[in-house]
C-alpha positions in Angstrom: -90.5 83.3 -54.7 -89.3 83.3 -51.2 -88.2 79.9 -49.9 -87.1 78.8 -46.5 -87.1 75.7 -44.4 -89.3 75.5 -41.3 -90.0 72.8 -38.8 -93.6 71.5 -38.3 -95.1 69.0 -35.9 -97.8 66.5 -37.1 -100.5 66.3 -34.5 -104.0 64.9 -34.8 -104.0 65.1 -38.6 -102.7 68.7 -38.7 -99.2 70.1 -39.5 -98.4 72.7 -36.9 -95.6 75.2 -37.7 -93.0 75.5 -34.9 -91.7 78.7 -36.5 -93.5 82.0 -37.3 -94.9 82.2 -40.8 -95.3 85.6 -42.5 -98.3 84.7 -44.6 -101.3 86.7 -45.8 -104.8 85.4 -45.0 -105.8 82.9 -47.7 -102.3 82.7 -49.2 -101.4 79.4 -50.8 -98.0 77.7 -50.1 -96.3 74.5 -51.2 -95.0 72.2 -48.5 -92.3 69.5 -49.1 -92.3 66.8 -46.4 -89.0 65.4 -45.3 -89.4 63.1 -42.3 -86.6 61.9 -40.1 -84.5 63.5 -37.4 -82.1 66.4 -37.9 -79.2 64.0 -37.6 -80.7 61.9 -40.4 -81.0 64.9 -42.7 -77.5 66.1 -41.8 -76.0 62.7 -42.5 -77.7 62.5 -45.9 -76.5 66.0 -46.7 -72.9 65.1 -45.7 -73.0 62.0 -47.9 -74.2 64.1 -50.9 -71.6 66.7 -50.3 -68.8 64.1 -50.1 -70.0 62.6 -53.4 -70.0 65.9 -55.3 -67.4 66.0 -58.0 -66.1 62.5 -57.5 -66.6 61.7 -61.2 -64.8 64.8 -62.3 -61.8 64.0 -64.5 -62.7 60.2 -64.4 -65.6 60.2 -66.9 -66.2 62.1 -70.1 -69.8 63.2 -69.8 -70.4 63.5 -73.5 -69.1 60.0 -74.3 -71.1 58.6 -71.4 -74.3 60.2 -72.7 -73.7 58.9 -76.3 -73.2 55.4 -74.9 -76.3 55.6 -72.8 -78.4 56.7 -75.7 -76.9 54.0 -78.0 -77.7 51.4 -75.4 -81.3 52.6 -75.2 -81.6 52.3 -79.0 -80.0 48.8 -79.0 -82.6 46.1 -79.7 -80.4 43.4 -78.1 -78.7 42.3 -81.3 -75.7 44.7 -81.0 -73.1 44.6 -78.3 -72.7 47.9 -76.6 -69.4 48.5 -74.8 -69.2 50.9 -72.0 
């Protein structure tokens, strides 16, 4: 599956591609809509990149999962320490 990001403009109920699409007549595609300006998208991407790996070395993932599952099974009568 070939994936790429293109820009479209919404006009009178229709999405109009601003880039060339190499599609065959009748071909079906999936579109994911992300509204906002390019600056908004870049800012969100920067925040995500900055957060990547921030838990590494601080949290034991296996222990955390066990505690989460234990808390879900808790009927409210047991104290779950995290």
